Backbone and ligand atoms as CSV (ligand in chain L), in Angstrom:
chain,resi,resn,atom,element,x,y,z
A,1,MET,N,N,98.223,105.228,124.035
A,1,MET,CA,C,97.540,103.957,123.731
A,1,MET,C,C,98.558,102.867,123.453
A,2,HIS,N,N,98.273,101.731,124.006
A,2,HIS,CA,C,99.182,100.599,123.813
A,2,HIS,C,C,98.337,99.338,123.670
A,3,ALA,N,N,98.288,98.777,122.489
A,3,ALA,CA,C,97.444,97.598,122.244
A,3,ALA,C,C,97.958,96.393,123.028
A,4,ILE,N,N,97.023,95.581,123.492
A,4,ILE,CA,C,97.384,94.388,124.266
A,4,ILE,C,C,98.283,93.454,123.467
A,5,SER,N,N,98.000,93.382,122.168
A,5,SER,CA,C,98.840,92.481,121.356
A,5,SER,C,C,100.292,92.967,121.339
A,6,ASP,N,N,100.479,94.291,121.364
A,6,ASP,CA,C,101.851,94.821,121.414
A,6,ASP,C,C,102.519,94.485,122.747
A,7,THR,N,N,101.733,94.620,123.816
A,7,THR,CA,C,102.268,94.306,125.149
A,7,THR,C,C,102.696,92.849,125.227
A,8,ILE,N,N,101.829,91.976,124.666
A,8,ILE,CA,C,102.155,90.546,124.671
A,8,ILE,C,C,103.386,90.275,123.822
A,9,LYS,N,N,103.461,90.916,122.686
A,9,LYS,CA,C,104.629,90.721,121.817
A,9,LYS,C,C,105.908,91.209,122.492
A,10,GLU,N,N,105.792,92.319,123.230
A,10,GLU,CA,C,106.966,92.821,123.956
A,10,GLU,C,C,107.441,91.796,124.982
A,11,ASP,N,N,106.464,91.172,125.638
A,11,ASP,CA,C,106.803,90.114,126.591
A,11,ASP,C,C,107.539,88.973,125.887
A,12,HIS,N,N,107.016,88.620,124.712
A,12,HIS,CA,C,107.652,87.530,123.952
A,12,HIS,C,C,109.088,87.887,123.582
A,13,ARG,N,N,109.296,89.162,123.166
A,13,ARG,CA,C,110.659,89.592,122.810
A,13,ARG,C,C,111.576,89.532,124.036
A,14,GLU,N,N,111.013,89.894,125.231
A,14,GLU,CA,C,111.801,89.829,126.471
A,14,GLU,C,C,112.246,88.394,126.743
A,15,LEU,N,N,111.286,87.476,126.569
A,15,LEU,CA,C,111.597,86.067,126.802
A,15,LEU,C,C,112.669,85.578,125.833
A,16,GLU,N,N,112.515,85.971,124.563
A,16,GLU,CA,C,113.528,85.566,123.572
A,16,GLU,C,C,114.895,86.148,123.915
A,17,ALA,N,N,114.895,87.397,124.380
A,17,ALA,CA,C,116.165,88.034,124.740
A,17,ALA,C,C,116.800,87.315,125.934
A,18,CYS,N,N,115.966,86.955,126.912
A,18,CYS,CA,C,116.480,86.206,128.074
A,18,CYS,C,C,117.039,84.868,127.628
A,19,TYR,N,N,116.288,84.206,126.754
A,19,TYR,CA,C,116.712,82.890,126.279
A,19,TYR,C,C,118.080,82.965,125.617
A,20,GLU,N,N,118.267,83.995,124.803
A,20,GLU,CA,C,119.545,84.126,124.110
A,20,GLU,C,C,120.701,84.416,125.047
A,21,LYS,N,N,120.392,84.984,126.212
A,21,LYS,CA,C,121.463,85.317,127.159
A,21,LYS,C,C,121.823,84.140,128.069
A,22,ILE,N,N,120.945,83.156,128.106
A,22,ILE,CA,C,121.235,82.000,128.962
A,22,ILE,C,C,122.308,81.156,128.288
A,23,ASP,N,N,123.327,80.884,129.011
A,23,ASP,CA,C,124.316,79.941,128.494
A,23,ASP,C,C,124.586,78.888,129.563
A,24,GLU,N,N,125.288,77.869,129.160
A,24,GLU,CA,C,125.540,76.770,130.088
A,24,GLU,C,C,126.321,77.207,131.312
A,25,LYS,N,N,127.256,78.133,131.111
A,25,LYS,CA,C,128.057,78.584,132.251
A,25,LYS,C,C,127.174,79.235,133.305
A,26,ALA,N,N,126.209,80.030,132.860
A,26,ALA,CA,C,125.325,80.705,133.817
A,26,ALA,C,C,124.478,79.684,134.571
A,27,ILE,N,N,124.013,78.659,133.860
A,27,ILE,CA,C,123.206,77.624,134.500
A,27,ILE,C,C,124.028,76.884,135.561
A,28,TRP,N,N,125.250,76.514,135.194
A,28,TRP,CA,C,126.105,75.798,136.150
A,28,TRP,C,C,126.578,76.695,137.273
A,29,GLN,N,N,126.705,77.986,137.002
A,29,GLN,CA,C,127.051,78.942,138.054
A,29,GLN,C,C,125.964,78.930,139.129
A,30,ASN,N,N,124.704,78.987,138.685
A,30,ASN,CA,C,123.593,78.954,139.637
A,30,ASN,C,C,123.569,77.649,140.414
A,31,GLN,N,N,123.790,76.554,139.707
A,31,GLN,CA,C,123.781,75.243,140.355
A,31,GLN,C,C,124.895,75.141,141.397
A,32,PHE,N,N,126.086,75.587,141.019
A,32,PHE,CA,C,127.231,75.545,141.926
A,32,PHE,C,C,126.947,76.388,143.171
A,33,ALA,N,N,126.465,77.610,142.957
A,33,ALA,CA,C,126.199,78.527,144.068
A,33,ALA,C,C,125.135,77.946,144.994
A,34,TRP,N,N,124.118,77.354,144.400
A,34,TRP,CA,C,123.051,76.765,145.209
A,34,TRP,C,C,123.589,75.601,146.039
A,35,GLU,N,N,124.377,74.743,145.408
A,35,GLU,CA,C,124.950,73.590,146.113
A,35,GLU,C,C,125.851,74.041,147.262
A,36,LEU,N,N,126.693,75.020,146.978
A,36,LEU,CA,C,127.631,75.464,148.010
A,36,LEU,C,C,126.901,76.165,149.152
A,37,ALA,N,N,125.948,77.039,148.820
A,37,ALA,CA,C,125.191,77.736,149.868
A,37,ALA,C,C,124.477,76.717,150.754
A,38,HIS,N,N,123.883,75.711,150.135
A,38,HIS,CA,C,123.208,74.658,150.896
A,38,HIS,C,C,124.178,73.920,151.793
A,39,HIS,N,N,125.313,73.567,151.215
A,39,HIS,CA,C,126.305,72.780,151.939
A,39,HIS,C,C,126.809,73.536,153.170
A,40,LEU,N,N,127.194,74.795,152.975
A,40,LEU,CA,C,127.737,75.581,154.086
A,40,LEU,C,C,126.687,75.790,155.174
A,41,CYS,N,N,125.470,76.019,154.747
A,41,CYS,CA,C,124.399,76.244,155.707
A,41,CYS,C,C,124.088,74.962,156.489
A,42,ALA,N,N,124.025,73.849,155.801
A,42,ALA,CA,C,123.721,72.577,156.465
A,42,ALA,C,C,124.829,72.213,157.446
A,43,GLU,N,N,126.069,72.487,157.067
A,43,GLU,CA,C,127.173,72.216,158.004
A,43,GLU,C,C,127.060,73.110,159.239
A,44,GLU,N,N,126.693,74.358,158.983
A,44,GLU,CA,C,126.545,75.309,160.087
A,44,GLU,C,C,125.467,74.837,161.070
A,45,LEU,N,N,124.399,74.308,160.516
A,45,LEU,CA,C,123.268,73.905,161.347
A,45,LEU,C,C,123.481,72.587,162.077
A,46,PHE,N,N,124.077,71.627,161.382
A,46,PHE,CA,C,124.098,70.277,161.949
A,46,PHE,C,C,125.471,69.769,162.367
A,47,ILE,N,N,126.508,70.211,161.692
A,47,ILE,CA,C,127.834,69.665,161.980
A,47,ILE,C,C,128.576,70.517,163.009
A,48,HIS,N,N,128.567,71.828,162.816
A,48,HIS,CA,C,129.326,72.701,163.719
A,48,HIS,C,C,128.907,72.550,165.181
A,49,PRO,N,N,127.608,72.479,165.466
A,49,PRO,CA,C,127.238,72.329,166.887
A,49,PRO,C,C,127.825,71.072,167.526
A,50,VAL,N,N,127.943,70.003,166.749
A,50,VAL,CA,C,128.513,68.765,167.308
A,50,VAL,C,C,129.992,68.981,167.624
A,51,PHE,N,N,130.714,69.599,166.704
A,51,PHE,CA,C,132.130,69.882,166.952
A,51,PHE,C,C,132.291,70.803,168.162
A,52,GLU,N,N,131.458,71.836,168.201
A,52,GLU,CA,C,131.568,72.809,169.292
A,52,GLU,C,C,131.287,72.164,170.650
A,53,LYS,N,N,130.326,71.271,170.657
A,53,LYS,CA,C,129.913,70.646,171.917
A,53,LYS,C,C,130.890,69.557,172.367
A,54,ARG,N,N,131.464,68.858,171.418
A,54,ARG,CA,C,132.219,67.668,171.803
A,54,ARG,C,C,133.732,67.774,171.622
A,55,LEU,N,N,134.222,68.842,171.015
A,55,LEU,CA,C,135.675,69.014,170.861
A,55,LEU,C,C,136.108,70.312,171.509
A,56,HIS,N,N,137.220,70.310,172.213
A,56,HIS,CA,C,137.647,71.535,172.906
A,56,HIS,C,C,137.984,72.648,171.917
A,57,ASN,N,N,138.492,72.300,170.718
A,57,ASN,CA,C,138.802,73.337,169.713
A,57,ASN,C,C,137.810,73.293,168.538
A,58,GLY,N,N,136.627,72.725,168.799
A,58,GLY,CA,C,135.638,72.559,167.732
A,58,GLY,C,C,135.215,73.852,167.078
A,59,LYS,N,N,135.127,74.902,167.870
A,59,LYS,CA,C,134.659,76.185,167.339
A,59,LYS,C,C,135.643,76.739,166.306
A,60,GLU,N,N,136.924,76.684,166.632
A,60,GLU,CA,C,137.906,77.240,165.688
A,60,GLU,C,C,138.033,76.375,164.435
A,61,ILE,N,N,137.871,75.066,164.553
A,61,ILE,CA,C,137.937,74.183,163.385
A,61,ILE,C,C,136.885,74.587,162.360
A,62,GLU,N,N,135.680,74.842,162.833
A,62,GLU,CA,C,134.569,75.020,161.912
A,62,GLU,C,C,134.326,76.444,161.436
A,63,HIS,N,N,134.870,77.431,162.128
A,63,HIS,CA,C,134.508,78.805,161.777
A,63,HIS,C,C,135.607,79.592,161.085
A,64,LYS,N,N,136.794,79.029,161.020
A,64,LYS,CA,C,137.922,79.854,160.582
A,64,LYS,C,C,137.802,80.379,159.148
A,65,ASP,N,N,137.237,79.604,158.220
A,65,ASP,CA,C,137.200,80.044,156.831
A,65,ASP,C,C,135.819,80.470,156.348
A,66,ARG,N,N,134.846,80.457,157.233
A,66,ARG,CA,C,133.471,80.679,156.784
A,66,ARG,C,C,133.285,82.025,156.084
A,67,GLY,N,N,133.819,83.081,156.666
A,67,GLY,CA,C,133.658,84.410,156.086
A,67,GLY,C,C,134.246,84.488,154.689
A,68,GLU,N,N,135.412,83.865,154.517
A,68,GLU,CA,C,136.056,83.905,153.206
A,68,GLU,C,C,135.245,83.107,152.183
A,69,HIS,N,N,134.687,81.987,152.587
A,69,HIS,CA,C,133.845,81.205,151.672
A,69,HIS,C,C,132.663,82.047,151.203
A,70,GLN,N,N,132.015,82.717,152.148
A,70,GLN,CA,C,130.836,83.523,151.811
A,70,GLN,C,C,131.197,84.682,150.886
A,71,THR,N,N,132.331,85.331,151.180
A,71,THR,CA,C,132.754,86.477,150.370
A,71,THR,C,C,133.063,86.057,148.936
A,72,LYS,N,N,133.828,84.956,148.798
A,72,LYS,CA,C,134.197,84.490,147.451
A,72,LYS,C,C,132.979,83.966,146.700
A,73,LEU,N,N,132.063,83.336,147.423
A,73,LEU,CA,C,130.852,82.836,146.778
A,73,LEU,C,C,130.018,84.011,146.258
A,74,LYS,N,N,129.898,85.049,147.063
A,74,LYS,CA,C,129.124,86.216,146.628
A,74,LYS,C,C,129.761,86.853,145.394
A,75,LYS,N,N,131.081,86.957,145.412
A,75,LYS,CA,C,131.784,87.553,144.269
A,75,LYS,C,C,131.522,86.723,143.001
A,76,PHE,N,N,131.585,85.401,143.143
A,76,PHE,CA,C,131.331,84.516,142.002
A,76,PHE,C,C,129.894,84.664,141.512
A,77,GLN,N,N,128.947,84.703,142.432
A,77,GLN,CA,C,127.540,84.841,142.052
A,77,GLN,C,C,127.269,86.159,141.345
A,78,ASP,N,N,128.000,87.188,141.719
A,78,ASP,CA,C,127.774,88.512,141.139
A,78,ASP,C,C,128.521,88.727,139.826
A,79,THR,N,N,129.270,87.738,139.380
A,79,THR,CA,C,130.044,87.880,138.147
A,79,THR,C,C,129.307,87.194,137.002
A,80,ARG,N,N,128.977,87.949,135.983
A,80,ARG,CA,C,128.283,87.361,134.832
A,80,ARG,C,C,129.216,86.397,134.102
A,81,SER,N,N,128.623,85.378,133.520
A,81,SER,CA,C,129.442,84.352,132.852
A,81,SER,C,C,130.188,84.920,131.647
A,82,SER,N,N,129.713,86.041,131.109
A,82,SER,CA,C,130.385,86.672,129.971
A,82,SER,C,C,131.550,87.575,130.417
A,83,ASN,N,N,131.630,87.839,131.715
A,83,ASN,CA,C,132.681,88.709,132.246
A,83,ASN,C,C,134.021,87.973,132.242
A,84,PRO,N,N,135.111,88.631,131.813
A,84,PRO,CA,C,136.426,87.962,131.832
A,84,PRO,C,C,136.841,87.514,133.241
A,85,SER,N,N,136.230,88.077,134.267
A,85,SER,CA,C,136.565,87.688,135.644
A,85,SER,C,C,135.845,86.416,136.087
A,86,PHE,N,N,134.975,85.887,135.238
A,86,PHE,CA,C,134.157,84.741,135.650
A,86,PHE,C,C,135.010,83.517,136.018
A,87,ILE,N,N,135.882,83.108,135.123
A,87,ILE,CA,C,136.710,81.922,135.388
A,87,ILE,C,C,137.674,82.175,136.550
A,88,PRO,N,N,138.370,83.347,136.584
A,88,PRO,CA,C,139.198,83.613,137.766
A,88,PRO,C,C,138.396,83.581,139.081
A,89,ALA,N,N,137.146,84.041,139.035
A,89,ALA,CA,C,136.328,84.063,140.262
A,89,ALA,C,C,136.037,82.652,140.758
A,90,ILE,N,N,135.746,81.723,139.845
A,90,ILE,CA,C,135.453,80.351,140.303
A,90,ILE,C,C,136.738,79.655,140.747
A,91,HIS,N,N,137.855,79.959,140.077
A,91,HIS,CA,C,139.134,79.385,140.533
A,91,HIS,C,C,139.476,79.896,141.932
A,92,ASP,N,N,139.229,81.179,142.145
A,92,ASP,CA,C,139.474,81.798,143.443
A,92,ASP,C,C,138.635,81.132,144.532
A,93,LEU,N,N,137.380,80.901,144.198
A,93,LEU,CA,C,136.473,80.258,145.148
A,93,LEU,C,C,136.915,78.829,145.445
A,94,MET,N,N,137.265,78.090,144.408
A,94,MET,CA,C,137.699,76.700,144.625
A,94,MET,C,C,138.991,76.636,145.430
A,95,LYS,N,N,139.835,77.660,145.265
A,95,LYS,CA,C,141.097,77.688,146.018
A,95,LYS,C,C,140.825,77.777,147.527
A,96,VAL,N,N,139.849,78.611,147.911
A,96,VAL,CA,C,139.561,78.704,149.346
A,96,VAL,C,C,138.745,77.504,149.832
A,97,LEU,N,N,138.066,76.842,148.903
A,97,LEU,CA,C,137.302,75.653,149.314
A,97,LEU,C,C,138.193,74.422,149.450
A,98,GLY,N,N,139.352,74.456,148.797
A,98,GLY,CA,C,140.261,73.305,148.839
A,98,GLY,C,C,140.544,72.817,150.250
A,99,PRO,N,N,141.023,73.694,151.150
A,99,PRO,CA,C,141.291,73.255,152.515
A,99,PRO,C,C,140.039,72.740,153.220
A,100,HIS,N,N,138.889,73.350,152.938
A,100,HIS,CA,C,137.631,72.887,153.530
A,100,HIS,C,C,137.341,71.448,153.079
A,101,ILE,N,N,137.494,71.196,151.794
A,101,ILE,CA,C,137.217,69.860,151.270
A,101,ILE,C,C,138.223,68.839,151.823
A,102,GLU,N,N,139.473,69.272,151.967
A,102,GLU,CA,C,140.496,68.358,152.520
A,102,GLU,C,C,140.204,67.968,153.962
A,103,GLU,N,N,139.430,68.813,154.657
A,103,GLU,CA,C,139.092,68.488,156.049
A,103,GLU,C,C,138.306,67.178,156.153
A,104,GLU,N,N,137.743,66.740,155.040
A,104,GLU,CA,C,136.990,65.481,155.108
A,104,GLU,C,C,137.889,64.317,155.496
A,105,ASN,N,N,139.198,64.484,155.288
A,105,ASN,CA,C,140.121,63.394,155.621
A,105,ASN,C,C,140.382,63.253,157.110
A,106,PHE,N,N,140.169,64.326,157.882
A,106,PHE,CA,C,140.358,64.179,159.340
A,106,PHE,C,C,139.138,64.626,160.144
A,107,ALA,N,N,138.435,65.671,159.670
A,107,ALA,CA,C,137.284,66.164,160.439
A,107,ALA,C,C,136.117,65.179,160.367
A,108,LEU,N,N,135.872,64.607,159.195
A,108,LEU,CA,C,134.726,63.699,159.087
A,108,LEU,C,C,134.949,62.377,159.817
A,109,PRO,N,N,136.150,61.771,159.728
A,109,PRO,CA,C,136.365,60.586,160.569
A,109,PRO,C,C,136.225,60.904,162.066
A,110,ALA,N,N,136.699,62.092,162.479
A,110,ALA,CA,C,136.564,62.492,163.892
A,110,ALA,C,C,135.089,62.650,164.251
A,111,LEU,N,N,134.328,63.213,163.335
A,111,LEU,CA,C,132.891,63.388,163.564
A,111,LEU,C,C,132.205,62.036,163.732
A,112,GLU,N,N,132.513,61.107,162.821
A,112,GLU,CA,C,131.883,59.777,162.888
A,112,GLU,C,C,132.228,59.074,164.198
A,113,GLN,N,N,133.432,59.330,164.697
A,113,GLN,CA,C,133.830,58.710,165.967
A,113,GLN,C,C,133.021,59.243,167.142
A,114,MET,N,N,132.563,60.480,167.010
A,114,MET,CA,C,131.795,61.101,168.102
A,114,MET,C,C,130.335,60.665,168.086
A,115,LEU,N,N,129.897,60.084,166.967
A,115,LEU,CA,C,128.477,59.769,166.804
A,115,LEU,C,C,128.219,58.269,166.812
A,116,SER,N,N,127.030,57.914,167.273
A,116,SER,CA,C,126.591,56.533,167.110
A,116,SER,C,C,126.121,56.390,165.658
A,117,PRO,N,N,126.029,55.180,165.144
A,117,PRO,CA,C,125.516,55.009,163.773
A,117,PRO,C,C,124.122,55.607,163.616
A,118,GLN,N,N,123.296,55.532,164.672
A,118,GLN,CA,C,121.936,56.096,164.603
A,118,GLN,C,C,121.988,57.624,164.531
A,119,GLU,N,N,122.877,58.225,165.345
A,119,GLU,CA,C,123.020,59.684,165.308
A,119,GLU,C,C,123.506,60.140,163.933
A,120,SER,N,N,124.472,59.410,163.394
A,120,SER,CA,C,125.030,59.749,162.091
A,120,SER,C,C,123.942,59.674,161.015
A,121,ASP,N,N,123.136,58.635,161.078
A,121,ASP,CA,C,122.053,58.460,160.111
A,121,ASP,C,C,121.030,59.586,160.235
A,122,SER,N,N,120.692,59.941,161.466
A,122,SER,CA,C,119.721,61.005,161.704
A,122,SER,C,C,120.251,62.350,161.197
A,123,MET,N,N,121.534,62.628,161.459
A,123,MET,CA,C,122.134,63.870,160.973
A,123,MET,C,C,122.183,63.898,159.457
A,124,SER,N,N,122.444,62.750,158.872
A,124,SER,CA,C,122.490,62.662,157.419
A,124,SER,C,C,121.147,63.066,156.805
A,125,HIS,N,N,120.055,62.580,157.410
A,125,HIS,CA,C,118.711,62.931,156.911
A,125,HIS,C,C,118.440,64.420,157.104
A,126,SER,N,N,118.798,64.950,158.275
A,126,SER,CA,C,118.567,66.379,158.548
A,126,SER,C,C,119.365,67.239,157.579
A,127,PHE,N,N,120.596,66.854,157.356
A,127,PHE,CA,C,121.487,67.580,156.440
A,127,PHE,C,C,120.844,67.661,155.050
A,128,ALA,N,N,120.383,66.530,154.569
A,128,ALA,CA,C,119.789,66.476,153.224
A,128,ALA,C,C,118.514,67.312,153.138
A,129,ARG,N,N,117.765,67.356,154.233
A,129,ARG,CA,C,116.491,68.106,154.228
A,129,ARG,C,C,116.672,69.610,154.156
A,130,THR,N,N,117.850,70.115,154.507
A,130,THR,CA,C,118.033,71.577,154.518
A,130,THR,C,C,117.950,72.178,153.122
A,131,LYS,N,N,118.007,71.346,152.091
A,131,LYS,CA,C,117.947,71.884,150.725
A,131,LYS,C,C,116.703,72.729,150.494
A,132,ILE,N,N,115.638,72.435,151.220
A,132,ILE,CA,C,114.413,73.224,151.019
A,132,ILE,C,C,114.411,74.503,151.850
A,133,LEU,N,N,115.372,74.667,152.753
A,133,LEU,CA,C,115.366,75.828,153.649
A,133,LEU,C,C,116.380,76.896,153.311
A,134,VAL,N,N,117.459,76.530,152.637
A,134,VAL,CA,C,118.570,77.466,152.515
A,134,VAL,C,C,118.316,78.526,151.445
A,135,PRO,N,N,118.991,79.665,151.577
A,135,PRO,CA,C,118.830,80.721,150.571
A,135,PRO,C,C,119.487,80.306,149.267
A,136,SER,N,N,119.007,80.875,148.170
A,136,SER,CA,C,119.587,80.534,146.871
A,136,SER,C,C,120.828,81.370,146.592
A,137,ARG,N,N,121.029,82.408,147.386
A,137,ARG,CA,C,122.213,83.239,147.198
A,137,ARG,C,C,122.894,83.426,148.541
A,138,SER,N,N,124.203,83.567,148.471
A,138,SER,CA,C,124.935,83.791,149.699
A,138,SER,C,C,125.264,85.271,149.829
A,139,HIS,N,N,125.662,85.652,151.008
A,139,HIS,CA,C,126.030,87.040,151.244
A,139,HIS,C,C,127.009,87.066,152.406
A,140,PRO,N,N,128.057,87.918,152.297
A,140,PRO,CA,C,129.035,87.951,153.390
A,140,PRO,C,C,128.412,88.298,154.733
A,141,SER,N,N,127.332,89.057,154.712
A,141,SER,CA,C,126.724,89.421,155.986
A,141,SER,C,C,125.527,88.541,156.315
A,142,ALA,N,N,125.406,87.430,155.595
A,142,ALA,CA,C,124.298,86.513,155.878
A,142,ALA,C,C,124.430,86.012,157.314
A,143,PRO,N,N,123.297,85.808,157.992
A,143,PRO,CA,C,123.369,85.355,159.378
A,143,PRO,C,C,123.988,83.975,159.469
A,144,ASN,N,N,124.675,83.726,160.571
A,144,ASN,CA,C,125.290,82.421,160.776
A,144,ASN,C,C,124.262,81.373,161.179
A,145,ASN,N,N,123.128,81.827,161.644
A,145,ASN,CA,C,122.106,80.893,162.107
A,145,ASN,C,C,120.769,81.249,161.485
A,146,LEU,N,N,119.803,80.344,161.611
A,146,LEU,CA,C,118.455,80.634,161.147
A,146,LEU,C,C,117.895,81.815,161.935
A,147,PRO,N,N,116.962,82.626,161.457
A,147,PRO,CA,C,116.298,82.428,160.186
A,147,PRO,C,C,117.161,82.875,159.012
A,148,LEU,N,N,117.079,82.147,157.925
A,148,LEU,CA,C,117.838,82.472,156.733
A,148,LEU,C,C,117.003,83.379,155.853
A,149,ILE,N,N,117.652,84.369,155.323
A,149,ILE,CA,C,116.934,85.356,154.524
A,149,ILE,C,C,117.493,85.375,153.114
A,150,HIS,N,N,116.615,85.318,152.135
A,150,HIS,CA,C,117.043,85.400,150.739
A,150,HIS,C,C,117.661,86.766,150.495
A,151,GLN,N,N,118.856,86.782,149.926
A,151,GLN,CA,C,119.541,88.043,149.650
A,151,GLN,C,C,119.360,88.390,148.188
A,152,PRO,N,N,118.598,89.453,147.879
A,152,PRO,CA,C,118.403,89.816,146.478
A,152,PRO,C,C,119.694,90.291,145.841
A,153,ARG,N,N,119.801,90.111,144.537
A,153,ARG,CA,C,120.995,90.506,143.787
A,153,ARG,C,C,121.155,92.014,143.781
L,1,FE2,FE,FE,131.967,70.729,153.768
C-alpha cells in the first residue's frame, strides 16, 4: 500500500532534490551546447552547400573540423558541472572552435562576395529559423544532413 499523499510528497522531494542540483554552470552548459549545436547545424544546412557549389575547395574548407567539434561538444555535454573535468572540457572545446571562429575573417567575406544582398538576407532568415529544428544535444555520429534526430543522454 502506498498512499497518494506519500507519492505526491515523494515527487515534491524529487523536485527539491533536482532544484538543489541545478547550478548556474549547468544552465550555461546547456545554453552553450544548444547554441553550438544550432550553429553547426545551420552552417551545415545553409552555408556549406554554397561553399561546395561555388568554390573549388569549398568542401574541404567546411568539413575539416566538423567531427572534432561534434566529439568535443559531446564530451562537454556529458560532463557534469561538478566534475573536475568540466572546465578543462569547455576549454578543450573552445580551443577547437578557435580556428572555426577565426574563419569569419576570410570565409565570411568570401561568402558575402558570392551572394547578392537578397541571397544573403534570405540565408540569414533561414539560418535563424533552424533554431526550431536542431537537436538539443550533439553526437559524434549525428547525421551530417537532415533528418536530425535527438540523441538521448
Ligand atoms: Fe561558425
